[in-house]
N, C-alpha and C positions, 0 to 999 in steps of 0.2 A: 948443727946442734945449736949454735948461737942464734941463728935465724928463728929456729923453733922456739927457743926460750923467749926471744923478743916478741914473737907473735903471741905467745901465752901471756906474757906480761901486759901487752897492750889490751888483750881481751879481759884480763883481770881488772885493769884500771878502768876500762870501759864499763864493766859491770858495776864497779863501785860508784862511778859518776852517775850512771843511769839510775841507781838506787837512791841517789841523793836528791834529785830534782825530777818529780813526775809531772808530765804534761798536765794532768788533771788538777794539780795543785797550784798551777800558776795563777797569780793574781796581780792586780796593778800595784799592790803594796810591795811586790818583789822588786820593782824598779827603783833604783837609788834616786834620791831627791835632786841631785845635780844633773840628771839626765835631761837632755833636750831632744835627742833623736833615739828612737828604738829601731834597730835593724834586725831583720829576720832572715835567716837562711831559708832556702826554698825546699829542696828535696830532703825528705825524711824529717822535715820540721813542719813547714806549712802544708807540704804535699807528701803523700805516701804512694808508692807504686805497688801494683799487684804482682810483684816479682820477688824472688828470693835474693837475686843479685841484679845490679844495674845492667850487666851484660846479657841478662835473659831477654831484654828488649830486642837484641839482635837475633837471638835464637827464635823468638816469635816471628820476627820479620822473615827469617829463613823459611819457616814453615809456610807462611803466607805467600812468599814469592816462589816457593818450591825450587829454590836454588841451593843445592847441597853445598855446604862449606861457606855459605854467606857470612854466618856469625863470626867464624874465626878470621875470615878475610876482613871483616869490619873492625875487629879488635886490632889486628895487625896494622891496618891502614891508619888507625888513630895513633898507634905507637910511631909509625913511620912519619906521619904528619908532624908530630911533636918533636921528633928528632931533627926535622928540617927547619923548625922554628927555634931560634936560640932561647927565647923566653918561655917556650913550651905552651904558649897560648894559641889555640887553633880554633877555627870555626868548623861547623859541620860540613861546610863546602870544601874546606881544606882537606878534611878527612876523606871525603868521597873523591876528591881529585887524586889523592894518594892511592886509590884503587888502581889507577892506570887504565887507559883505554876507554874512558867514559866521556861522552860529550857533555857540554855545559847543561844541555837540556836534561840529560840522564842524571847528572849530578843533582840538579834541583829537584828532579822527580824522586830520587832516593831520599833526599833531605826532607821533602814534604811527607813521604811515606813514613819516615822515622818519627816526624812530629805527630802524625796522626796516630801512630802506635803509642807514643808517649801519652797522648791525650786520652786514649782509650784505657790506659793502664793507671792513670793518676787520679787520686781522690784528695779532696781537702781533708786535713785533720780537723774533725769537728771541735775538739777541745781547743786546738790552737786557733781556729777561726774565731771563737768567742773571745779569746784573749787578744788576738789581733785587732778585733773590732773595738775592744775596750781601750787598747793602747792608742788607737787613732783618735779617741776623744780627748786625750791629754798630751800627746806627744806628736812630733813629726815622725812618720813611719816610712822606712825605706826597706828594700829587699836587696840582699847581697848574695851572689852565688858564683861559684866556680863552675862554669858550664860552657860547652861548645855551641849550644844553641844561641844565636844572637838575640838581642833584646826584642826585636819584632816577633820572633817565633816564641820566645818566652812569654811575651804578653798574650799571645793567642792561647797558650797553654794555661796561663794563670786565669784569664777571662773564662775559659772553659770550666775551670774548677771553682769559679766564684770568688777568686782573690782579686779584689779591686780596692781602690781608694788609697793606695800607697802614693807617696810623693815622688819617689824615683826608684829606678831599677838599675842596679849595678851588676853587670855580667862580665866575667873575666875576659871572655873572647872579644868583647867590645872595648874594654878598658885597656887591654894589653898587659894586665897584671892580675895576680890571683891572690886569694886568701892563703892558699897553700904555699905561695911563694914568699915566705917570710912575713905574711900579713900585709903585703903592699896594697892590696885592693881596699883594705880598711883605711889606709892613709889617703888613697885616692878619693874615697867617699867622703872622709872628714873634710878634706880640702875643698871638694866640690860643694859640700853643704855649708861651709863656713863655720864649722864648730871644731872644738878640740876633741881628741880621742876620748878624754875622760867624760865628755858630755854625751857619749854614745853608749848605750847598753845593747849588746848583741845577744841574740837568742838563736841557738843552733844545736845540732846534734853531734857533729863530728868532734871527736876529742882533740884532734890536731888542728884542723882548719878553723873550727868554730870556737874552740876553747883556748888551747895553748897559743896559737898565733894571734888571736884577738887580744888576749891578756898581754902578750909581749908588745903590742902596739899601744897599750894603755887604755883599752876599752874595758868597761864592765861586762861581765859575761854571765849568762844563765844557760847552763848546759842542760838540755832536755834529753829524755830517754830516746834511745834508738831501737830498743827491743819492742817488737809489736805486742799488742795485748794478747795474753794467752787465751786460747780457745777453750770452751767448756770441755770439749772432747780430749784435749791434750795433744791433738795432732799437730805436728810441726813440719816445717819445710825440709826437704831432703836436698840441702844446698850442694852436696857433692855429686848428685846425679844430674846428668845433662840430657838424658834421653827424652823424647816427646811425652811419654807417660808421666814421668816425674815433673817435667816442666808444667804440664797441665795441672797436676796435683798441687804444685807449689803456687801456681797462679790462683787456684781456687782457695787455697789456704790463706794466702795474703789478702785476696779480695774479701773473704769473709771477715778476717781480722781487721781490715781497714774500714769496712762499712758497718760492721755489727755495732749496736749500741753498747757502750761500756756499762759495767755493773753500777757505776756511780751516777749514771744518767737516767735515773728513775725507770730503768728497764727491769722487769722481773725475770727470774731465772727461766721460767717456762717459755716466755717469748724469745729470749736469747737462744734457748735450746732449739726451738723451731727454726729460727733464723740461721743458726750456725750448722745445724745437722740435718734436719728433716727437709728443709727447702731444697738443698742441693740434690738430694736423692730424687725428689719429685720432678725437679727441673731436668735432671739428666735422663730420667726414665721417659719423660714426655718428648724430649728431643729424639731419643732412640725410637720411641713409638711412631712418631711422624715419619721418620726416615724408613722404618720397616714397612709401614702401611703404604707409602708411596711406591716402594719397591715391589710390593705385592699387589698393587692395583686396587686397594680398598676403596669402596664407595661411601661407606658410612661407619661411624664408630658408636658402639654401645658401651657405656661405663656402667658396670654392674654394681647395684646397691649391695652392701653399704660401703664396702672398701673402695669402690671406684669414685666416691664422692670428692675427695681431695684431688685425685688425679684429674678428674674432669675440670675442677676449678682452675688448676694450673694450666691445663690444655687450653682452656678458654682465655685465661689471662695472657697466654702467649699468642692468642688470636689464631690458633691452628684450626679452629672450627671454620674459618673462612676458606681453608684449603680442603679439608675433609669434614663434612658436617657430623655432629655428634648428638646423642640423646642419652638420657638416663634410663637404665633398664632395671626395674625393680624385681629382683629375683634373689632367692637365697638357696642354700643347699637343701634346707628343709622343704621349701615350697616346690622345688623341682624334683627332689629325690622321691618324696612320697607319691607325687603324681606320676612320675615316669617309671618307677621300679616296682611298686607294690600292687599293681592292678592284676598281676597274674599270680597263679598258684605257686607259692614258694615254700619250700621246706624250712624248718628252723635253721638248718645249717646254711641254707642259701640266703636267708634274710639277714643273718647276723653281720656279714661283711658289708652289706648295703646300708646298714644303719649309721655308719660313720660316727661311732661313739668315742668319747675320750677314755683315758685309762681307768678313771673312776667315774661311775655313773649312778644316778639316782633312779628310782622307779618312775619319777616324773619325766626324766630324760628319755627313758626307754619308751614310754607311751608316746611322747612327742615325736620320737623318731618314727613311730608307726603311724603318726597322723591322728592320734586319738588323745583324749583327755584322761588323765589318771583319776581325777576327782569323780568323774562319771562312772568309774569302775572300781570304786573303793571296796564295795561289797565282794566283788569277784576276787580282788587281791586278798582280802581278809580270809575268804574261804580257802584260798591256796596257801595261807600262812605267810603272805608277803606283807610287810609293814610299809606304810606310806613314807616312812623316813629311812627305809633300808638303802644302803649304799653297796654297790657291787663293783668288782674289778672286771673290766671288759673282757680280759683274757680268760676268765673263768666262766663266762656265760654259756659257753658251749656245753659245759657239763652241769649247768644249773637246771635241775629238773623242775623247779617251781616256775622259773621264767619260761621254760619250754612249754609247760602246761598252760601258762597264761597265754602264750602265743597261739597255741592250738585252739583255745577257747575263743580267741578274738580274730582268728584267721579270716573268716568271712566278712566281718565288720571292717577289717583293715582293707580288704580288696574293694568293698563297696565305696568306702570313703575315698580311696585312692582314685577310683574311676570318676567320681564327682569332681575331685580336685583337678584331675587330668583334663576333663572337658572344659572347665572354666579357664585353666591355664592356657590351653590352646587358643581360646578366644582372645586372651590378653596378648599372646605372642604374635598373633596374626597382624596386629597393628604396627609391627616393626619391620615388615617387608624383608624378612630374613633370606629371601631368595637373592637379594643383592649381595655383592661381595662385602661381608660385614666383619669388622674388627670387634672382638669380644674382650674387653679390658677389665682386669681384676688383679688383685695381689698375686693369686696363684697358689703355689705349693703343689697342688695335684690336679687342678683344672676340673674339679668335680662338677660344678654347675654346667660348664660347657659340655662335658661328657653326657650328663643326664639329659640335658636339653636336646642334644643330637639324637639320643635314643628315643625321646618322646616324639620328636618331629618325624623321625623315620617310621615309627610305628603308626603315625597318623597319615603317612604318605605325603607329608609336606616337604617341599624342596627347600634346602638351605645351603648357604655357602659361608660358613663361619671359620674364622681363624682367630685363635686366642693369643693375646699378647699380655704377658704376665711379668710381674716383678721378678719372680723366680719360679722354676719348675723342678720338682723332685723326681727321683726315679719311680716313685709310686704313681706318677702321672700315667704310666703305661698300663696300670691295672684297670680292670673293668671297661675295656675298650672293645670287647668282642662285638662284632657286628657294625661298628662305626669306624669312620676314618677321622682321626683327631689331628687337626692342624693346629699347632701351638708352639709358641716361642717364649723363652725367658730372657730377662735382661741381666740380672745379677749372676745367676747361674742357671743352666739349662740342662739338667741331667736327663731330661726326656730325649733331648737331641744329642746327648753325649758329652756334656761339659759341666763342670762345677761340683760342689759338695752338696749333695741332696739333703743332708741332715743339718745343715748349719743353722737354719732358723729355729730349730727345736728349743733352744734355751731362752729365746726371747720373743717368739712369735706373737704372743698375746699383747705384750707391751707395744711392739711395733704396729700391730693392727689397730690398736687404740688411737694412734695418731692419724690414721686414714679415715676413721669412721665419720659418717654422717651421724648427727646426734638425733636419732630417732630409732624406734624399735625395728627389729629384724622382720623381714617379710615372712608371713606365716602361710598364707594361701591367697587366692584371688576370689573376688566377689563382685556381683553386679550392683551398681548404684546409678539410678536414673538412666539406665540403658547403656552405661559405660562399665567396662571391666576395669577394676582398680585393684591394687595390692592391699590386702588386709595385713596390718602390722601387729606384732606383739607389742605389749606395753614396753616403753623404753626402760631398759634394765637399770638405768641410773636415776630414774624418777622415783622419788619416795614421797610419802605424805609430807607436805610442807614445801616441796620444791625439788631441786636436783642435787645430787651428790656433788661434792667439791670437784671431783675429777672432771666433770663436764666443763666447768669454767677453765680449769687448767689445760685441758686438751684444746679448748678454743684458743688459748694464748699460744700454745705450740703451733697450731694451725695458722694463726695470724702472723706469727714470726716467719713461718715458712713462705707464706704468700708475699710478705714484704721482701724476703730474700729474692724471690723471683722477679719482683718489680725492680730491685736494685741491679741484679745481674744482667738484666736486659740492656742496661746502659753502660756496661763494662766490656772490656776486651774479652773476658771469659764468655760473655753472652754471644759473641760472634763465632765461637767454635761450633763447628757442625756436629761433632760427635763428642760425647762425654764418656770416657771409659767407665764401665760399671764399677771397677774397683775404686776409681776416684770419686764417683758420685756417692758411694756407700761408705768410704773409709771413715768419715767423720761420725756418722751415726753408728756404724759397726763398732768403733772404738768405745763409744758410750755404752753399747749394749753388751759387748763381750769383755770389756776391761773397764768397768765403771769406776769412777772416783767415788769417794765417800759422799761427796756432794750430790752426785747423780743418783746414787742408791737411796740417799735420804729423801730426795724429791719424788722418786717413782716407786720405791719399795712398798709404800702403803696404798698404792692404787689397787682397786678391787677388780676382780675378774668375775663375770657372771656367765653361767652356762645353764639356762632354763631353770633359774631359781637356786642353783648351786653357786654359792659365793665363796671366793677365796682371795687372799691377798697375793699380789704378784711376787713379793719377796719380803715377807715378814715372818721370821722364825718364831715359833710359839715358845721356845725355850732358849736359854743361853747355851753357850758351848758346853760348860760344865754340866748343865742340866741334861743335855742330849747324851753326854758321856754315860750318864746313868740310865738313859732310855734310848739306846741305839736304834731300836726298831722304829721309834717315833721319828727319829732323824731321817731315816730312809723314806718313811711314808710322807713326812712333811716336805721333804725335798722334792719328791715326785709330784706332790700336789701343787707345789709352787709353780707359777706360770712364767717366772723369770728366774731360772735356776742359778745363773751366775750372780744375779743380784742377791739371791738367797745366800749364796756362799759369802759374798761381800759383807752382808749384814751380820753373818754369823762369826766370821773370823776377823773382820775389820783390819786386815793386813794386806799389803801389796803382794799377793800370791798369784801363781799362774792358774787363775780360775778356769780359763778355757781348757787348759790341759787336764785339769782335774775333772771337768765335765766330760771330756772325751774318754777319759779312763773309766768313769762310771758308766758311760754308755756301752762300753765293751763288756763290763761286768754284768750290768743289768740292761740288756738291749731293749726290753719292753717294760721296764719298771718291775718292782718287787711283786711277787705273787702273794695275795692275801686271800686265804680260803674262808 
């Protein structure tokens, strides 16, 4: 009980000191006038590790060495080595000698491997680097650390992280005394430098070794924060978990926190959001993609427009195209569905499920799903009593006699248009050599484009060998696969092959997809230009008279942050991992989407979603909570119209409530949305 009380007291004192001196607020004016030497602690002050705890370095070595129990053996060996030395100061070589049974060559090999692991995990603190450089202009600067790595190894580590220009390096294992040992290392440094302790200002993070012990020896002290910067997502390390999955998540969490730009460093929210959340998902997916394709013997990769745009950029940034070549494949659900499915005679009941409509649809969306223009048939609509502004619930179309009559009147025209689009589409597809073993990469959910393309190729007698690789696949993927063999895999969840929650993306799909998008209009159909078949695009939905809507620039910032994360992680220990567990790649972004803070909801709630002219906000309630209490039917309708339903809840209630649980309960009550006759 006493030990628990002391630990809690220490944590409380630490938090208090951390709150008093922030790294970002350090300035040369903080240094007392009588100071001649400024000394810096190294670990968690000048350098930060991508681990939740220092001993995680050994756990990562264990995974790399594939030697079960190595980490615990390394920890026990250090304890044994210290017990064998009266002053407690040991070198890394002493520690590995305490393993027993190792030759000197093996001891040095392990020591060098540990140094390489440290180098791959360590980053300079950007804020501290600036302050460090400023101090060097006015004072003598030295480094003081309690560490078992001798000075020559520490210098390699510091050089690797860009820490240079200091006068001297004082390491406890070389000096034979430590900061923690009553502050004796401070005395050693002061005597060696020819100054008094009062002429030294020490900067460090540890409450005992860097603050209390330095003060007891007469040094001036600036205690800096030990707490890593909070991530936008709110995800934190699971320090009590030691299994490989949590170790990987912790490493990613710390790597992001250690390298992401701080809010005070002229970085905007959207850039940081992309760096901290979107980038790790793209990177993890691409690593999985390459491994799966190699396993499956893939010869070429097609990234499907428009959602494949960012995936391809990351794939090429990782230089994976040198292993399996890639191309951009311009196809949309509309461009393939009309061509593939509507050329044959279909009843009204047969065509409805093929139209892939949203829960609320306009007459323009219905025409577009058929491959026709509503404006060219305005008179026909008027004669049937259909207004051009009419909105329909998709689930009631089966019993809507006006839309049924409209389809019957247009049946022949729909078939003829589909045949023309089919012929041109096939000419476009022939240029991609789909008889090769080809990866088809997209966000996924249901694999609609791949399924429709397979149908079209089969009906044309064209041989193909396609395998779909998707961010995620729902159980609906198995629908509409009669007559074709669908090979497809999902990363985050794969309900098609028997794993994962097939409904999870429902409350945030539109927001998530906006981060992936190429900023150009969706593919409508194919046309011939100068003898070449090219994709004809719809006008870009975010283009308005006078320019582009704000969302385009904001999404660009999210994408820029994501790409910079990929650049950064390639040079870190995390970048050396062969496989990124999907739950670890997605946990940061998922937390933002399923449990958003007020800040996240504020920045994304007003994003607009477009569906063939129909515009809605992702998460902006039209009324306040009291207003909806007076109009409950409007609440239900607006909620289902919202494209980010948990964000809608957050904007409405503004409280830390279990929004994901609330959404799942509503899905059980209204599995297909409310019926509106």
